[in-house]
C-alpha positions in Angstrom: 97.1 37.3 20.3 99.7 40.1 20.4 99.9 43.0 17.9 102.3 45.9 17.9 101.1 49.1 19.4 100.6 52.1 17.1 99.3 55.6 17.3 96.6 54.6 14.8 95.3 51.8 17.0 95.2 54.0 20.1 93.3 56.7 18.2 90.8 54.3 16.8 90.4 52.5 20.1 89.4 55.7 21.8 87.3 57.0 18.9 85.2 53.8 18.5 85.2 52.9 22.2 86.9 49.6 21.5 87.0 47.4 24.6 89.4 44.5 25.1 90.8 44.7 28.6 89.8 42.6 31.7 87.8 45.4 33.2 85.3 45.1 30.3 85.2 41.3 30.3 82.3 39.2 31.6 84.8 36.7 33.1 86.6 39.3 35.2 85.8 39.4 38.9 86.4 43.0 39.9 86.0 42.5 43.7 89.1 40.4 43.8 90.6 41.5 40.5 91.1 38.1 38.9 90.0 36.3 35.8 87.1 33.9 36.5 88.8 31.3 34.3 92.1 31.6 36.1 94.1 33.3 33.3 96.8 35.9 34.2 95.6 39.4 33.9 98.8 41.5 33.9 98.9 42.1 30.2 95.2 42.6 29.8 94.4 45.4 32.3 93.3 49.0 31.5 96.3 50.5 33.4 98.8 48.8 31.1 97.4 50.8 28.1 96.6 54.1 29.7 99.3 56.6 28.7 101.7 53.8 27.7 103.1 54.2 24.3 104.7 51.2 22.6 103.3 48.4 24.7 102.3 45.5 22.6 98.5 45.1 22.5 97.5 41.7 24.0 94.1 40.2 23.3 92.7 37.4 25.5 91.2 34.3 23.7 88.5 34.1 26.4 87.4 37.7 26.4 83.7 38.2 26.4 81.8 41.6 26.5 80.3 42.2 29.9 
């Protein structure tokens, strides 16, 4: 699912500690930086959202809290 980025979302994400990227997902294999289910990770990584204004927020349908 994709939603438009907004300053409000960014502020609330940081304030509430909202996790939604690969690095916080139980299916992510950090040693080789891939999704254990084989999904692409480009749009779901922390680096995409750090300091980037205007990037659409992309949620993975398989995300599971690690």
